[in-house]
C-alpha positions in Angstrom: -43.8 50.7 -14.0 -42.6 48.5 -16.8 -43.6 48.9 -20.5 -41.9 47.2 -23.4 -42.1 43.7 -24.7 -43.7 40.9 -22.7 -41.3 38.5 -21.0 -40.2 35.7 -23.3 -40.1 32.4 -21.2 -37.8 30.7 -23.6 -35.2 33.5 -23.4 -35.5 33.5 -19.6 -34.9 29.7 -19.5 -31.8 30.1 -21.8 -30.5 32.9 -19.6 -30.9 31.0 -16.4 -29.0 28.0 -17.8 -26.2 30.2 -19.0 -26.0 31.9 -15.5 -26.0 28.5 -13.7 -23.1 27.5 -15.9 -21.1 30.6 -15.0 -22.0 32.8 -17.9 -22.8 36.5 -18.2 -26.3 37.7 -19.1 -27.2 41.4 -19.7 -30.8 42.1 -18.6 -33.1 45.1 -18.2 -34.0 46.6 -14.9 -36.2 49.7 -14.3 -33.0 51.7 -13.8 -30.4 50.6 -16.4 -29.4 47.3 -18.0 -27.3 45.1 -15.7 -24.6 42.6 -16.5 -25.5 39.6 -14.4 -23.7 36.6 -13.0 -24.5 34.0 -10.3 -23.7 36.0 -7.1 -22.5 32.8 -5.4 -20.0 32.0 -8.2 -16.8 34.1 -7.5 -15.3 33.1 -10.8 -18.4 34.3 -12.7 -18.4 37.5 -10.7 -14.8 38.1 -11.6 -15.8 37.6 -15.3 -18.1 40.6 -14.9 -15.1 42.7 -13.9 -13.0 41.4 -16.8 -15.8 42.1 -19.3 -16.3 45.7 -18.0 -12.7 46.5 -17.3 -13.8 47.2 -13.7 -11.3 47.6 -10.9 -11.4 44.6 -8.6 -11.9 46.7 -5.4 -15.1 48.3 -6.8 -18.1 46.4 -5.4 -21.1 45.2 -7.3 -24.7 45.2 -6.3 -26.4 41.9 -5.5 -29.9 41.7 -7.0 -32.4 39.6 -5.0 -36.0 38.5 -5.7 -37.5 39.8 -2.4 -36.7 41.1 1.0 -36.5 37.7 2.5 -33.0 37.4 1.0 -31.6 40.2 3.2 -30.8 37.7 6.0 -28.9 35.5 3.6 -26.7 38.1 2.2 -26.4 40.6 5.1 -25.7 40.2 8.8 -27.4 42.3 11.5 -29.4 44.5 9.2 -31.0 47.4 11.1 -34.7 48.1 11.3 -34.3 50.8 8.8 -33.3 48.2 6.2 -36.7 46.4 6.6 -38.6 49.7 6.6 -37.0 50.8 3.4 -37.3 47.5 1.7 -41.0 47.4 2.6 -41.5 50.9 1.3 -39.5 50.7 -1.9 -38.8 47.1 -3.0 -39.2 46.0 -5.6 -37.8 49.3 -6.9 -34.8 51.5 -7.6 -33.2 51.5 -4.1 -30.0 49.8 -3.0 -29.2 49.1 0.7 -25.6 48.8 1.8 -25.5 46.5 4.8 -23.0 44.6 6.9 -22.2 41.5 4.8 -22.9 37.9 5.7 -20.4 35.1 5.1 -22.2 34.4 1.8 -21.3 37.8 0.4 -17.7 37.0 -0.7 -14.9 39.4 -1.5 -15.4 39.3 -5.3 -18.9 40.9 -4.7 -17.9 43.4 -2.0 -14.5 44.5 -3.3 -13.0 43.2 0.0 -15.2 45.5 2.1 -17.2 44.5 5.2 -20.4 45.6 3.5 -22.7 44.4 0.6 -25.2 46.3 -1.6 -28.6 44.7 -2.1 -31.4 45.6 -4.4 -34.7 44.0 -5.4 -35.5 45.2 -9.0 -39.0 46.0 -10.2 -38.7 45.3 -14.0 -40.7 42.3 -15.0 -37.9 40.8 -17.0 -35.5 41.1 -14.1 -38.1 39.6 -11.7 -38.8 36.7 -14.1 -35.0 36.1 -14.4 -34.4 36.1 -10.7 -37.4 33.8 -10.0 -36.4 31.3 -12.7 -32.7 31.4 -11.6 -33.7 30.7 -7.9 -35.9 27.8 -9.1 -33.2 26.3 -11.2 -30.7 26.6 -8.4 -33.3 25.2 -5.9 -32.5 28.1 -3.6 -34.9 30.9 -3.0 -32.1 33.1 -1.8 -30.1 32.7 -5.0 -29.2 36.1 -6.5 -27.4 37.9 -9.3 -24.5 40.2 -9.1 -25.1 42.9 -11.7 -23.4 46.2 -12.2 -24.4 48.2 -15.3 -23.8 46.5 -18.6 -21.3 48.9 -20.0 -17.5 49.4 -20.1 -16.4 50.8 -16.7 -16.8 54.5 -16.4 -18.7 55.0 -19.6 -22.3 56.0 -20.4 -24.8 53.5 -18.8 -27.0 51.5 -21.1 -30.8 51.9 -21.0 -31.6 49.7 -24.1 -30.3 46.4 -25.3 -28.9 48.2 -28.3 -26.6 50.2 -26.0 -25.3 47.0 -24.5 -24.8 45.4 -27.9 -22.9 48.5 -29.2 -20.5 48.6 -26.2 -19.9 45.1 -24.8 -21.5 43.0 -27.6 -22.7 39.4 -27.6 -20.4 36.4 -28.0 -18.6 35.1 -30.0 -17.5 38.6 -31.2 -18.5 40.4 -27.9 -18.1 39.8 -24.2 -21.6 38.8 -23.1 -23.1 35.3 -23.4 -26.7 36.7 -23.9 -28.4 40.0 -24.0 -32.1 40.0 -23.0 -34.1 42.7 -24.7 -36.8 44.0 -22.4 -37.2 47.4 -24.1 -36.0 50.8 -22.8 -35.5 51.1 -19.0 -38.5 53.2 -17.6 -36.5 55.0 -14.8 -33.3 55.4 -16.7 -30.7 56.2 -14.0 -29.1 54.0 -11.4 -30.7 53.2 -8.1 -30.5 55.4 -5.0 -27.9 53.9 -2.6 -28.3 54.2 1.2 -25.5 53.2 3.5 -26.9 51.5 6.7 -23.6 50.1 8.0 -22.9 52.9 10.6 -24.5 54.5 13.5 -26.5 56.8 11.2 -27.7 56.3 7.6 -26.0 58.1 4.8 -26.8 58.7 1.1 -24.1 57.2 -1.2 -25.8 57.9 -4.5 -28.8 59.9 -5.7 -31.5 58.2 -7.7 -35.2 58.2 -8.5 -36.1 57.7 -4.8 -35.3 61.0 -3.2 -33.6 61.8 0.0 -36.9 63.2 1.3 -38.6 59.9 0.6 -35.9 58.0 2.4 -36.0 60.3 5.4 -39.7 60.2 5.7 -39.7 56.4 5.7 -37.1 55.9 8.5 -37.8 59.1 10.4 -34.3 60.7 10.5 -31.9 62.8 8.4 -29.9 61.0 5.7 -27.0 63.3 4.7 -24.7 62.7 1.8 -21.8 60.4 2.7 -18.4 61.9 3.1 -15.0 60.5 3.7 -14.9 57.0 5.2 -18.0 55.8 3.4 -18.1 52.3 1.8 -17.0 52.2 -1.8 -20.1 52.0 -4.0 -21.1 52.0 -7.7 -21.1 55.4 -9.4 -19.2 57.3 -6.7 -16.0 57.9 -8.5 -15.5 61.5 -9.5 -15.4 60.7 -13.2 -18.2 58.3 -14.3 -21.0 57.9 -16.9 -18.6 59.6 -19.4 -19.0 59.9 -23.2 -15.9 59.4 -25.3 -16.0 63.1 -26.4 -15.1 65.5 -23.5 -18.3 66.9 -21.9 -18.5 70.4 -20.4 -21.3 71.3 -18.0 -22.2 75.0 -17.7 -25.0 77.3 -16.9 -27.4 77.9 -19.8 -26.6 81.6 -19.9 -23.0 80.8 -20.6 -23.7 78.6 -23.7 -23.6 81.2 -26.4 -20.3 82.6 -25.3 -18.7 79.2 -24.9 -19.9 78.1 -28.4 -18.5 81.3 -29.8 -15.1 80.6 -28.1 -15.1 77.1 -29.6 -16.0 78.2 -33.1 -14.4 75.8 -35.5 -14.7 72.8 -33.1 -17.3 70.2 -33.9 -19.8 70.6 -31.1 -22.9 68.7 -29.8 -25.2 70.5 -27.4 -27.8 69.4 -24.8 -29.8 72.4 -23.5 -33.3 73.6 -22.8 -35.3 74.6 -25.8 -35.1 78.3 -25.1 -31.3 78.1 -25.2 -31.0 76.3 -28.5 -30.4 79.3 -30.8 -29.3 79.6 -34.4 -25.8 78.5 -33.7 -22.9 78.1 -36.2 -22.5 75.1 -38.5 -19.9 73.7 -36.2 -22.8 72.6 -33.9 -23.4 69.3 -35.5 -26.2 68.1 -33.1 -28.6 70.0 -30.8 -30.8 68.1 -28.4 -33.5 69.5 -26.2 -33.1 68.8 -22.5 -36.4 67.6 -21.0 -38.1 70.2 -18.7 -39.1 67.8 -15.9 -36.8 65.8 -13.8 -38.3 62.3 -14.2 -38.4 62.6 -18.0 -34.8 63.9 -18.1 -33.6 61.0 -15.9 -35.4 58.5 -18.1 -33.9 59.9 -21.3 -30.5 61.1 -19.9 -28.3 58.2 -21.0 -30.0 57.8 -24.4 -29.4 61.5 -25.0 -25.7 61.2 -24.0 -25.3 58.2 -26.4 -26.8 60.3 -29.2 -24.5 63.1 -28.5 -21.5 60.8 -28.3 -22.4 59.2 -31.6 -22.7 62.5 -33.4 -19.0 62.8 -34.4 -18.6 65.9 -32.2 -15.2 66.7 -30.8 -16.7 68.2 -27.7 -20.1 68.1 -25.9 -21.7 71.0 -24.1 -24.5 70.4 -21.7 -26.5 73.0 -19.9 -26.6 72.5 -16.1 -30.1 71.2 -15.0 -32.2 73.2 -12.4 -31.3 72.9 -8.7 -33.5 71.2 -6.1 -34.1 67.7 -4.7 -35.9 66.4 -7.7 -32.9 67.3 -9.9 -30.1 65.9 -7.6 -29.8 62.6 -9.5 -29.6 64.1 -13.0 -27.2 66.8 -11.8 -25.0 64.2 -10.1 -24.7 62.1 -13.3 -23.9 65.1 -15.5 -21.3 66.4 -13.1 -19.5 63.0 -13.1 -19.8 62.7 -16.9 -18.2 66.1 -17.2 -15.4 65.4 -14.7 -13.4 63.3 -17.2 -13.1 66.4 -19.4 -11.5 68.5 -16.6 -7.7 68.6 -17.0 -6.9 68.6 -13.3 -8.8 65.5 -12.5 -7.7 61.9 -12.7 -9.4 59.4 -15.0 -11.1 56.2 -14.0 
């Protein structure tokens, strides 16, 4: 699954020592770059929140090396958790489970649940293994939300992290590990297993159908009363410039209505017409869901860096394969809607 540079043992060793000392390390996963801290160190976890500007009641995902850590961080995990871990770990799936005493409030946002994930990226796996060895604890784990300012576009390259959070002494991160671009490109699927029936908290590369086939029951989208989880706020993944999401057929009329406004546009190739000079950047939306997911945040970063006053994005196709991309674009666009609260 992972391309990019080979793991640098010296960089991993430096990172583990920084983490053990309470530092923050940005590292690549197959989904996006994470901002990691020792999950057992509540003060270090709180430093993640400070670096990101993240609300204290918004939980972070605990990254573990393998499924044996479920029993250390969760309590009374159902059979479905083992089934899903066996099927999809290491990989882009987060399981929300009843928390154990080890999962402290700084991780969980004060909730009775904890989110666990076992990443597949070779740099992340090397970092987790080395950190557990240094700690002398095979269950040692890293708390790691995405390595970006809260609510903004997620990072899929080390350059994205450097441009946003930055590296100390000028920036907010002790060390940024460069493992190349993230091969999946959007955050993990999140499944809530804390109630009587499983629920889907966030769409990702692992589809609802795959989850349902594995555990043999329906997994509907979570509604009211679900645990708070990463990426579930109405406005999230947002560029600085307001983003509008609209059907491709509506693009020409909208561009015409905004004539004189500096625009950047993300749309299928067939919709990219000979538009006025006020369109300062035109990017082609990938035609298949997996490619679009992998490139989505890089495309949004390009659009945001274009100097445009407003970004227009064509809505992606409908269907299960496109749910994750559509979800991210809808949340990125929510910040531009005048009737919605910000983050």
